[in-house]
TIKOLMI-260774 format. One record per residue (C-alpha): residue number from 1; residue in three letters; x, z, y. Coordinates in pm, 1 decimal, padded with zeros to 6 digits, m for minus. Layout:
N
- NUM;ALA;X;Z;Y
...
end
This chain:
346
- 1;MET;01192.3;m03864.8;m03049.1
- 2;ALA;00905.6;m03616.7;m03028.1
- 3;ALA;00787.3;m03784.1;m02708.2
- 4;GLU;00788.4;m04123.3;m02873.9
- 5;LYS;00567.9;m03997.1;m03159.9
- 6;ARG;00300.7;m03899.2;m02909.4
- 7;ARG;00281.4;m04247.0;m02758.8
- 8;ASP;m00053.3;m04423.6;m02780.6
- 9;PRO;m00010.4;m04779.5;m02917.6
- 10;ALA;m00326.0;m04902.6;m02742.6
- 11;LEU;m00211.7;m04772.9;m02404.1
- 12;ASP;00133.9;m04920.3;m02464.5
- 13;THR;m00033.0;m05256.7;m02521.7
- 14;VAL;m00227.1;m05221.9;m02196.5
- 15;ARG;00087.5;m05127.6;m02001.4
- 16;ALA;00284.9;m05416.0;m02147.6
- 17;LEU;00008.8;m05661.3;m02061.2
- 18;ALA;m00028.5;m05512.7;m01712.6
- 19;ILE;00339.9;m05552.8;m01620.6
- 20;VAL;00335.6;m05914.5;m01737.8
- 21;MET;00031.5;m05969.1;m01515.5
- 22;VAL;00212.8;m05815.1;m01216.4
- 23;LEU;00492.4;m06067.1;m01258.8
- 24;VAL;00242.9;m06352.2;m01286.9
- 25;ILE;00060.1;m06241.5;m00970.3
- 26;HIS;00378.4;m06231.4;m00765.9
- 27;SER;00490.9;m06564.6;m00907.8
- 28;ALA;00156.3;m06734.7;m00849.4
- 29;GLY;00158.1;m06623.4;m00486.1
- 30;ALA;00412.0;m06893.4;m00399.7
- 31;GLY;00174.2;m07164.7;m00513.9
- 32;LEU;m00136.3;m07009.5;m00360.1
- 33;THR;00026.0;m06996.2;m00016.4
- 34;GLY;00245.9;m07303.9;m00049.9
- 35;TYR;m00026.6;m07562.4;m00118.0
- 36;PRO;m00357.5;m07632.9;00055.6
- 37;PRO;m00670.9;m07522.7;m00131.0
- 38;GLY;m00788.4;m07799.8;m00360.0
- 39;ALA;m00441.6;m07942.8;m00430.3
- 40;PRO;m00361.1;m07974.8;m00803.0
- 41;ASP;m00078.0;m07721.4;m00784.6
- 42;TRP;m00297.6;m07480.9;m00588.6
- 43;TRP;m00550.9;m07490.2;m00871.5
- 44;GLY;m00275.6;m07419.7;m01123.9
- 45;ALA;m00151.3;m07121.6;m00923.8
- 46;LEU;m00506.5;m06991.8;m00880.6
- 47;LEU;m00571.8;m07012.2;m01253.8
- 48;TRP;m00270.2;m06793.8;m01329.8
- 49;GLY;m00321.4;m06567.4;m01029.2
- 50;ALA;m00689.3;m06502.4;m01101.4
- 51;ALA;m00633.2;m06437.9;m01471.7
- 52;ALA;m00365.1;m06177.8;m01391.7
- 53;ARG;m00562.6;m05977.3;m01135.9
- 54;PRO;m00647.7;m05680.5;m01365.0
- 55;ALA;m00279.4;m05576.7;m01350.9
- 56;VAL;m00288.2;m05283.5;m01107.6
- 57;PRO;m00630.8;m05150.8;m01219.5
- 58;LEU;m00502.4;m05147.2;m01579.4
- 59;PHE;m00214.0;m04920.4;m01480.5
- 60;PHE;m00453.0;m04674.0;m01317.6
- 61;LEU;m00685.9;m04689.5;m01617.0
- 62;CYS;m00389.9;m04594.4;m01836.2
- 63;THR;m00299.6;m04307.4;m01604.0
- 64;GLY;m00647.4;m04160.9;m01630.4
- 65;ALA;m00679.8;m04217.2;m02004.2
- 66;LEU;m00348.7;m04042.5;m02068.4
- 67;MET;m00328.3;m03768.4;m01805.6
- 68;LEU;m00692.0;m03661.1;m01804.3
- 69;GLY;m00684.5;m03616.4;m02180.0
- 70;ARG;m00440.1;m03326.0;m02153.5
- 71;GLU;m00398.7;m03013.3;m01944.9
- 72;VAL;m00326.7;m03114.2;m01585.9
- 73;THR;m00227.0;m02841.5;m01342.0
- 74;PRO;m00113.9;m02862.1;m00978.8
- 75;ARG;00212.6;m02695.4;m01080.9
- 76;ARG;00283.8;m02966.2;m01336.6
- 77;ILE;00197.5;m03243.2;m01091.4
- 78;PHE;00409.6;m03107.5;m00805.4
- 79;THR;00710.0;m02997.1;m01010.9
- 80;HIS;00730.0;m03276.6;m01267.3
- 81;ASN;00531.7;m03594.0;m01195.0
- 82;LEU;00553.0;m03628.7;m00817.1
- 83;PRO;00926.4;m03550.0;m00781.6
- 84;ARG;01008.0;m03830.5;m01025.8
- 85;ILE;00785.7;m04081.4;m00851.0
- 86;LEU;00926.9;m03987.3;m00509.8
- 87;CYS;01288.5;m04005.7;m00629.4
- 88;ALA;01234.6;m04352.2;m00772.9
- 89;MET;01041.8;m04470.7;m00469.3
- 90;PHE;01297.7;m04362.1;m00209.8
- 91;ALA;01601.6;m04466.1;m00413.1
- 92;TRP;01474.5;m04816.3;m00484.3
- 93;ALA;01329.6;m04858.4;m00135.2
- 94;PHE;01677.8;m04787.4;00003.5
- 95;LEU;01836.3;m05030.7;m00242.9
- 96;TYR;01598.3;m05301.1;m00122.7
- 97;ARG;01705.2;m05226.2;00234.6
- 98;LEU;02070.0;m05256.8;00132.7
- 99;ALA;01998.6;m05587.5;m00038.8
- 100;ALA;01842.3;m05717.4;00283.0
- 101;LEU;02149.8;m05606.3;00481.0
- 102;ALA;02382.3;m05792.9;00246.0
- 103;ASP;02285.6;m06125.0;00405.7
- 104;ASP;02410.8;m06032.5;00753.9
- 105;GLY;02680.4;m05784.7;00657.0
- 106;PHE;02680.1;m05407.0;00654.7
- 107;THR;02709.5;m05222.4;00984.4
- 108;LEU;02674.5;m04856.2;01071.6
- 109;ALA;02369.0;m04934.5;01283.3
- 110;GLY;02216.6;m05137.7;01002.6
- 111;LEU;02273.7;m04861.7;00747.0
- 112;TRP;02123.1;m04600.7;00979.0
- 113;ASP;01820.6;m04824.7;01034.7
- 114;ALA;01783.2;m04865.0;00658.1
- 115;VAL;01785.8;m04488.0;00611.9
- 116;LYS;01527.1;m04434.1;00885.1
- 117;ARG;01294.2;m04701.7;00752.9
- 118;THR;01320.6;m04564.0;00400.7
- 119;VAL;01243.2;m04207.9;00509.2
- 120;LEU;00949.8;m04330.1;00719.3
- 121;PHE;00791.9;m04503.6;00417.5
- 122;GLN;00857.5;m04853.8;00550.7
- 123;HIS;00905.7;m04986.9;00201.2
- 124;GLU;00876.4;m05314.7;00015.1
- 125;PHE;00522.2;m05453.0;00003.1
- 126;HIS;00479.5;m05395.8;m00371.2
- 127;PHE;00558.4;m05024.4;m00335.1
- 128;TYR;00199.8;m04972.9;m00220.0
- 129;PHE;00131.5;m04903.1;m00586.9
- 130;LEU;00356.8;m04596.7;m00577.9
- 131;HIS;00188.7;m04464.2;m00264.8
- 132;MET;m00152.0;m04498.0;m00431.1
- 133;LEU;m00019.8;m04346.8;m00754.0
- 134;ILE;00091.4;m04037.2;m00563.3
- 135;LEU;m00261.9;m03995.4;m00429.8
- 136;VAL;m00409.9;m04034.7;m00777.7
- 137;TYR;m00174.5;m03770.7;m00920.6
- 138;VAL;m00265.4;m03526.4;m00643.8
- 139;PHE;m00633.4;m03557.6;m00737.6
- 140;LEU;m00585.9;m03541.7;m01116.5
- 141;PRO;m00614.2;m03160.3;m01148.5
- 142;VAL;m00947.2;m03164.8;m00964.5
- 143;ALA;m01070.6;m03457.8;m01169.4
- 144;ALA;m00970.6;m03275.9;m01488.7
- 145;VAL;m01178.7;m02973.4;m01390.2
- 146;PHE;m01480.4;m03195.0;m01330.3
- 147;LEU;m01441.0;m03376.1;m01663.1
- 148;ARG;m01412.1;m03052.0;m01860.5
- 149;SER;m01754.4;m02935.1;m01744.1
- 150;ALA;m01939.1;m03263.8;m01686.7
- 151;SER;m02171.5;m03429.5;m01933.9
- 152;ARG;m02137.8;m03797.2;m02016.7
- 153;ARG;m02431.5;m03881.5;m01789.6
- 154;GLU;m02276.2;m03691.5;m01500.4
- 155;VAL;m01950.5;m03881.5;m01543.1
- 156;GLU;m02145.4;m04208.2;m01552.9
- 157;TYR;m02324.0;m04109.7;m01231.6
- 158;LEU;m01992.0;m04048.8;m01056.5
- 159;LEU;m01854.1;m04379.5;m01185.0
- 160;ALA;m02163.3;m04558.5;m01056.4
- 161;VAL;m02115.1;m04404.2;m00710.4
- 162;TRP;m01749.5;m04510.5;m00718.2
- 163;ALA;m01837.7;m04865.2;m00827.6
- 164;VAL;m02079.6;m04903.9;m00535.8
- 165;THR;m01880.7;m04735.0;m00258.5
- 166;GLY;m01528.3;m04819.3;m00373.8
- 167;ILE;m01562.8;m05161.9;m00534.9
- 168;LEU;m01887.6;m05338.2;m00443.7
- 169;LEU;m01956.5;m05225.4;m00085.8
- 170;PRO;m01606.3;m05297.6;00055.0
- 171;THR;m01652.1;m05656.3;m00064.6
- 172;LEU;m02015.3;m05701.5;00044.7
- 173;VAL;m01957.1;m05576.7;00400.8
- 174;ARG;m01752.8;m05891.1;00466.7
- 175;PHE;m02055.8;m06113.1;00410.5
- 176;TRP;m02386.2;m06169.1;00585.9
- 177;PRO;m02628.1;m05989.0;00610.7
- 178;PHE;m02415.3;m05679.7;00542.2
- 179;THR;m02196.7;m05763.5;00843.1
- 180;LEU;m02500.0;m05687.2;01059.5
- 181;VAL;m02511.2;m05323.7;00948.6
- 182;GLU;m02204.3;m05169.4;01114.3
- 183;PRO;m02238.9;m04814.5;00969.7
- 184;LEU;m02189.8;m04954.7;00620.1
- 185;GLU;m01839.9;m05062.1;00717.2
- 186;LEU;m01750.7;m04748.0;00907.3
- 187;ARG;m01912.4;m04465.7;00715.3
- 188;TYR;m01997.1;m04541.3;00354.9
- 189;LYS;m01732.6;m04751.5;00188.4
- 190;MET;m01448.6;m04581.2;00002.9
- 191;GLY;m01089.5;m04668.9;00099.3
- 192;LYS;m00880.4;m04873.5;m00141.4
- 193;ALA;m00633.6;m04594.6;m00212.7
- 194;TYR;m00911.7;m04351.9;m00305.8
- 195;SER;m01076.1;m04617.0;m00521.9
- 196;CYS;m00781.5;m04585.3;m00757.8
- 197;ILE;m00900.9;m04235.9;m00847.7
- 198;GLY;m01217.5;m04400.3;m00978.3
- 199;TYR;m01009.6;m04623.5;m01203.0
- 200;ALA;m00839.2;m04313.9;m01344.9
- 201;LEU;m01178.4;m04156.4;m01420.3
- 202;LEU;m01298.7;m04480.9;m01576.2
- 203;GLY;m00988.6;m04490.4;m01795.1
- 204;ARG;m01062.1;m04146.3;m01932.4
- 205;TYR;m01430.3;m04229.8;m01980.6
- 206;LEU;m01345.5;m04540.3;m02182.0
- 207;ARG;m01086.5;m04349.2;m02385.0
- 208;GLN;m01350.4;m04090.9;m02474.9
- 209;TYR;m01666.6;m04298.5;m02508.8
- 210;GLY;m01549.0;m04658.3;m02523.3
- 211;ASP;m01607.1;m04702.1;m02895.2
- 212;THR;m01980.2;m04633.2;m02845.0
- 213;ILE;m02011.8;m04946.1;m02629.7
- 214;PRO;m02057.7;m05278.7;m02814.9
- 215;ARG;m01745.1;m05493.7;m02791.9
- 216;ARG;m01946.9;m05792.5;m02673.1
- 217;TRP;m02007.5;m05609.1;m02345.4
- 218;TYR;m01634.3;m05585.5;m02291.5
- 219;GLY;m01604.7;m05956.9;m02357.7
- 220;LEU;m01882.6;m06032.0;m02110.4
- 221;ALA;m01717.9;m05809.6;m01848.1
- 222;LEU;m01386.7;m05989.9;m01895.9
- 223;GLY;m01539.6;m06337.1;m01878.8
- 224;GLY;m01773.0;m06255.8;m01592.4
- 225;GLY;m01496.4;m06088.8;m01395.5
- 226;LEU;m01269.3;m06392.2;m01434.6
- 227;ALA;m01550.6;m06622.1;m01319.3
- 228;VAL;m01614.4;m06408.0;m01009.8
- 229;THR;m01243.2;m06381.4;m00928.1
- 230;PHE;m01157.6;m06748.2;m00977.7
- 231;GLY;m01483.9;m06889.9;m00844.3
- 232;GLY;m01507.6;m06657.6;m00545.2
- 233;CYS;m01152.2;m06723.4;m00431.9
- 234;ALA;m01189.2;m07099.3;m00484.0
- 235;ALA;m01517.2;m07121.2;m00292.3
- 236;LEU;m01401.1;m06917.3;00007.3
- 237;SER;m01058.0;m07082.1;00023.2
- 238;LEU;m01204.5;m07434.2;00011.6
- 239;ARG;m01449.8;m07332.6;00284.0
- 240;ASP;m01177.0;m07188.1;00508.0
- 241;GLY;m00910.1;m07448.6;00436.6
- 242;ALA;m00662.5;m07167.6;00362.6
- 243;LEU;m00621.8;m06897.7;00100.2
- 244;ASN;m00897.0;m06635.9;00121.1
- 245;ASP;m00802.6;m06354.8;m00115.0
- 246;ILE;m01106.9;m06126.3;m00084.2
- 247;PHE;m01197.0;m06180.0;m00449.8
- 248;LEU;m00836.4;m06141.5;m00564.8
- 249;GLU;m00806.3;m05780.5;m00445.0
- 250;GLY;m00772.3;m05522.7;m00720.1
- 251;MET;m01048.8;m05309.7;m00567.9
- 252;SER;m01305.8;m05591.2;m00577.8
- 253;PRO;m01574.5;m05663.0;m00840.0
- 254;GLY;m01399.9;m05941.4;m01034.7
- 255;PRO;m01071.2;m05762.9;m01115.0
- 256;MET;m01261.9;m05441.0;m01183.9
- 257;LEU;m01479.9;m05612.7;m01444.8
- 258;MET;m01179.1;m05789.0;m01596.8
- 259;SER;m00979.6;m05466.2;m01626.5
- 260;LEU;m01277.8;m05284.8;m01778.9
- 261;GLY;m01323.7;m05562.9;m02032.6
- 262;LEU;m00956.9;m05589.5;m02128.9
- 263;PHE;m00911.2;m05213.2;m02150.0
- 264;GLY;m01219.1;m05171.9;m02367.4
- 265;LEU;m01126.1;m05459.2;m02599.3
- 266;ILE;m00774.2;m05323.5;m02650.9
- 267;LEU;m00886.2;m04962.6;m02704.1
- 268;THR;m01152.1;m05059.0;m02957.6
- 269;GLY;m00946.1;m05327.9;m03130.5
- 270;LYS;m00749.4;m05305.1;m03452.8
- 271;GLY;m00413.1;m05280.8;m03284.6
- 272;LEU;m00107.1;m05501.5;m03305.8
- 273;PRO;00069.4;m05597.3;m03629.8
- 274;GLY;00367.1;m05378.7;m03714.5
- 275;ARG;00625.9;m05642.2;m03622.0
- 276;LEU;00486.0;m05658.0;m03266.8
- 277;ALA;00416.7;m05288.7;m03212.2
- 278;ARG;00779.1;m05187.4;m03157.1
- 279;PRO;00869.9;m05451.9;m02895.2
- 280;VAL;00540.6;m05391.8;m02714.2
- 281;GLU;00616.8;m05019.6;m02704.0
- 282;ARG;00960.9;m05088.0;m02558.0
- 283;LEU;00812.6;m05324.2;m02301.0
- 284;ALA;00563.2;m05054.9;m02203.5
- 285;ARG;00847.3;m04806.0;m02160.1
- 286;ALA;01038.4;m05060.3;m01950.3
- 287;SER;00736.5;m05150.8;m01736.5
- 288;PHE;00808.6;m04907.4;m01451.1
- 289;CYS;01165.4;m05032.2;m01415.0
- 290;ILE;01053.2;m05395.2;m01432.0
- 291;TYR;00799.3;m05326.4;m01159.8
- 292;LEU;01062.4;m05167.0;m00938.1
- 293;VAL;01328.2;m05438.4;m00966.0
- 294;HIS;01143.7;m05765.5;m01015.2
- 295;ILE;01121.5;m05859.3;m00646.2
- 296;LEU;01501.7;m05836.4;m00621.8
- 297;PHE;01533.9;m06086.6;m00904.2
- 298;GLN;01256.3;m06303.9;m00764.6
- 299;ARG;01447.7;m06342.7;m00438.1
- 300;LEU;01769.3;m06412.9;m00627.0
- 301;PHE;01602.5;m06685.4;m00834.3
- 302;LEU;01454.3;m06836.3;m00519.3
- 303;ARG;01802.4;m06870.7;m00373.1
- 304;LEU;01915.0;m07037.0;m00692.3
- 305;GLY;01631.9;m07287.7;m00667.3
- 306;PHE;01391.6;m07134.8;m00918.8
- 307;SER;01060.2;m07109.1;m00736.5
- 308;ALA;00724.9;m07043.3;m00900.4
- 309;GLY;00578.2;m07258.0;m00623.3
- 310;ALA;00752.8;m07570.4;m00753.4
- 311;SER;00541.8;m07846.6;m00901.2
- 312;PRO;00376.0;m07820.9;m01146.5
- 313;CYS;00270.1;m07461.4;m01078.8
- 314;LEU;00087.6;m07451.0;m01409.0
- 315;VAL;00431.5;m07455.8;m01574.9
- 316;TRP;00657.6;m07290.6;m01317.6
- 317;VAL;00446.0;m06978.0;m01266.7
- 318;PRO;00478.2;m06860.1;m01629.7
- 319;ALA;00838.8;m06982.8;m01648.0
- 320;VAL;00952.4;m06776.1;m01350.1
- 321;SER;00742.6;m06482.4;m01471.8
- 322;LEU;00929.2;m06496.9;m01802.3
- 323;LEU;01263.4;m06495.0;m01619.6
- 324;LEU;01154.9;m06189.6;m01422.9
- 325;LEU;01039.8;m06019.1;m01740.9
- 326;VAL;01369.2;m06077.3;m01924.2
- 327;THR;01592.0;m05973.4;m01634.1
- 328;GLY;01384.1;m05665.6;m01557.1
- 329;TRP;01378.0;m05563.0;m01922.1
- 330;LEU;01756.5;m05604.2;m01953.6
- 331;THR;01801.0;m05394.6;m01639.2
- 332;TRP;01599.8;m05116.4;m01800.0
- 333;GLU;01801.4;m05140.8;m02121.9
- 334;VAL;02115.2;m05073.1;m01916.8
- 335;LEU;01981.2;m04808.0;m01679.4
- 336;ARG;01800.2;m04605.2;m01944.1
- 337;ARG;02137.1;m04517.3;m02096.9
- 338;ILE;02237.5;m04327.4;m01782.1
- 339;PRO;02085.6;m03975.3;m01813.6
- 340;ILE;01997.9;m03896.1;m01450.6
- 341;VAL;01889.9;m04253.3;m01377.3
- 342;ARG;01673.4;m04259.5;m01689.4
- 343;THR;01497.5;m03939.8;m01584.7
- 344;TYR;01441.0;m03997.7;m01215.5
- 345;LEU;01478.3;m04367.5;m01129.7
- 346;VAL;01333.2;m04579.7;m01412.4
end
């Protein structure tokens, strides 16, 4: 109960919204790849997919806002946070391997292959988030030291460097005339995984100084980011005749602006009414479990004929996302009652 009293309602709202967006992204993918650019259902899938793109950045913003506001030591990270992430990652990665084996039947060779692939980090595609989260946690103690001694202007300088080298430059180098300058691609841009550390720093900055920024700027960031994400993806995909997802990437300008805007609006808002606060808190607590299991349910629903890529995508994307949300939430409600599972796996 003491842990629950320390929960931040604003961050719970962000987490709840972020996990819903994850489900929408993975549901919209069926329509984005299943229809040619310009088809009515492709536009419907793009609308949902673009609007949900702040999902992963929002999770990293929450991590920074929460963790960098308290004492963060290497001992705490390596004895508490990382062991739990690693336990969940390996356990669920192996369960996904077992689920894949169920189609062809279990064999000793198949089980041994599943073990090897799990140990060698050959995990489900959406587990990339966990790998990046591990990197962010490793850097948190160093980031905390910097924030304790840095002025606001110094933090803003670092965020500006991150925005250019981790968000803007990796996108620009794919377009002319930046493609002509090879060193930009090889030497100056920041890798996607390391860009997540910038999101964590931004989360803490907004938690500390966000209320000094006019709310209209958050609204402009949200609207402008959606326009860049939707418009950029539409323009490039129509040009190429196939999905071009450069502007859908979480480490690109559009999703970054959207996540900044949403995070700032939620942090500086009045909060949710009392009747909504409790279910949103529970959804936030269930979000990690929902993230871990939702692809299992997505594949099950696909076998049963429930595809988010069915026509009309404008309807089926949120419908399938809702199914994934309910089943993932119910899974958490069951698993959280098992002590060891609650602590290390969900």
